[in-house]
NUSEPA-312917 format. One record per residue: residue in three letters; chain; y, z, x of N, C-alpha, C in turn; residue number from 0. Coordinates in steps of 0.001 Angstrom, whole numbers, plus 500000, padded with zeros to 6 digits. Example, Ala and Ser with C-alpha at 12.3 -4.5 7.8 and 13.67 -1.06 7.14 Angstrom:
2
+-------+------+---------+--------+--------+----------+--------+---------+---------+--------+--------+------+
| kolti | keke | n_north |   n_up | n_east | ca_north |  ca_up | ca_east | c_north |   c_up | c_east | zaro |
+-------+------+---------+--------+--------+----------+--------+---------+---------+--------+--------+------+
|   ALA |    A |  494310 | 507800 | 513190 |   495500 | 507800 |  512300 |  496700 | 507800 | 513200 |    0 |
|   SER |    A |  497750 | 507080 | 512850 |   498940 | 507140 |  513670 |  500030 | 507870 | 512900 |    1 |
+-------+------+---------+--------+--------+----------+--------+---------+---------+--------+--------+------+
//
This chain:
38
+-------+------+---------+--------+--------+----------+--------+---------+---------+--------+--------+------+
| kolti | keke | n_north |   n_up | n_east | ca_north |  ca_up | ca_east | c_north |   c_up | c_east | zaro |
+-------+------+---------+--------+--------+----------+--------+---------+---------+--------+--------+------+
|   MET |    A |  514858 | 491558 | 513764 |   515008 | 490822 |  512583 |  513647 | 490457 | 512017 |    0 |
|   GLU |    A |  512749 | 490113 | 512964 |   511436 | 489734 |  512480 |  510639 | 490946 | 511858 |    1 |
|   ASN |    A |  510866 | 492078 | 512527 |   510230 | 493281 |  511976 |  510800 | 493678 | 510616 |    2 |
|   GLU |    A |  512023 | 493479 | 510396 |   512682 | 493808 |  509037 |  512152 | 492868 | 507974 |    3 |
|   SER |    A |  511937 | 491589 | 508254 |   511414 | 490645 |  507266 |  509995 | 490974 | 506976 |    4 |
|   TYR |    A |  509256 | 491414 | 508029 |   507863 | 491788 |  507801 |  507749 | 493017 | 506973 |    5 |
|   LEU |    A |  508612 | 493939 | 507207 |   508656 | 495170 |  506363 |  508994 | 494889 | 504946 |    6 |
|   ASN |    A |  509889 | 493919 | 504670 |   510266 | 493530 |  503322 |  509076 | 492946 | 502609 |    7 |
|   ILE |    A |  508339 | 492035 | 503355 |   507156 | 491436 |  502718 |  506103 | 492504 | 502417 |    8 |
|   LEU |    A |  505879 | 493410 | 503359 |   504879 | 494474 |  503164 |  505224 | 495368 | 501972 |    9 |
|   THR |    A |  506542 | 495673 | 501802 |   507007 | 496462 |  500680 |  506760 | 495773 | 499311 |   10 |
|   ALA |    A |  507071 | 494381 | 499377 |   506858 | 493562 |  498130 |  505412 | 493522 | 497814 |   11 |
|   LEU |    A |  504552 | 493339 | 498739 |   503083 | 493317 |  498499 |  502648 | 494657 | 497946 |   12 |
|   THR |    A |  503172 | 495718 | 498513 |   502731 | 497051 |  497989 |  503133 | 497300 | 496595 |   13 |
|   ASP |    A |  504358 | 496795 | 496224 |   504819 | 496965 |  494859 |  503876 | 496198 | 493913 |   14 |
|   ILE |    A |  503555 | 494929 | 494306 |   502673 | 494165 |  493421 |  501339 | 494821 | 493254 |   15 |
|   TYR |    A |  500828 | 495411 | 494441 |   499516 | 496024 |  494460 |  499493 | 497171 | 493501 |   16 |
|   LYS |    A |  500590 | 497960 | 493488 |   500681 | 499153 |  492678 |  500688 | 498745 | 491173 |   17 |
|   LEU |    A |  501448 | 497630 | 490921 |   501547 | 497187 |  489486 |  500238 | 496570 | 488995 |   18 |
|   SER |    A |  499489 | 495947 | 489931 |   498280 | 495220 |  489444 |  497069 | 496127 | 489413 |   19 |
|   ASP |    A |  497056 | 497205 | 490258 |   495826 | 498002 |  490327 |  495972 | 499261 | 489440 |   20 |
|   PRO |    A |  494861 | 499667 | 488757 |   494893 | 500874 |  487968 |  495015 | 502143 | 488849 |   21 |
|   PRO |    A |  495544 | 503198 | 488300 |   495819 | 504485 |  489080 |  494564 | 504958 | 489668 |   22 |
|   LYS |    A |  493364 | 504895 | 489132 |   492086 | 505387 |  489711 |  491879 | 504823 | 491096 |   23 |
|   ASN |    A |  492100 | 503495 | 491253 |   491877 | 502892 |  492580 |  492834 | 503332 | 493588 |   24 |
|   LYS |    A |  494152 | 503580 | 493101 |   495088 | 504024 |  494026 |  494744 | 505432 | 494611 |   25 |
|   SER |    A |  494382 | 506382 | 493691 |   494131 | 507693 |  494127 |  492849 | 507712 | 495041 |   26 |
|   ALA |    A |  491957 | 506801 | 494776 |   490749 | 506774 |  495555 |  491068 | 506294 | 496982 |   27 |
|   GLN |    A |  491994 | 505308 | 497060 |   492348 | 504854 |  498405 |  493148 | 505953 | 499123 |   28 |
|   PHE |    A |  494057 | 506707 | 498401 |   494774 | 507663 |  499104 |  493887 | 508749 | 499637 |   29 |
|   GLN |    A |  492768 | 509097 | 498903 |   491793 | 510058 |  499370 |  491148 | 509577 | 500573 |   30 |
|   ARG |    A |  490774 | 508284 | 500627 |   490121 | 507774 |  501792 |  491028 | 507813 | 502993 |   31 |
|   ARG |    A |  492332 | 507555 | 502823 |   493241 | 507660 |  503950 |  493313 | 509048 | 504516 |   32 |
|   ARG |    A |  493262 | 510049 | 503611 |   493304 | 511465 |  503988 |  492013 | 511828 | 504782 |   33 |
|   ASP |    A |  490923 | 511194 | 504270 |   489631 | 511639 |  504912 |  489533 | 511053 | 506344 |   34 |
|   TYR |    A |  490024 | 509875 | 506408 |   489946 | 509052 |  507685 |  491338 | 508722 | 508153 |   35 |
|   PRO |    A |  492117 | 509616 | 508715 |   493412 | 509300 |  509273 |  493318 | 508457 | 510499 |   36 |
|   GLU |    A |  494275 | 507464 | 510650 |   494177 | 506608 |  511791 |  494997 | 507209 | 512990 |   37 |
+-------+------+---------+--------+--------+----------+--------+---------+---------+--------+--------+------+
//
């Protein structure tokens, strides 16, 4: 149950982040993730 609530919070934050940030920043971050996979 704790993991599920954490996932909901993470999803909500991601939605807000997508709405507030311009697309250029998003694509730049996605490129960084591809360059440096964890």
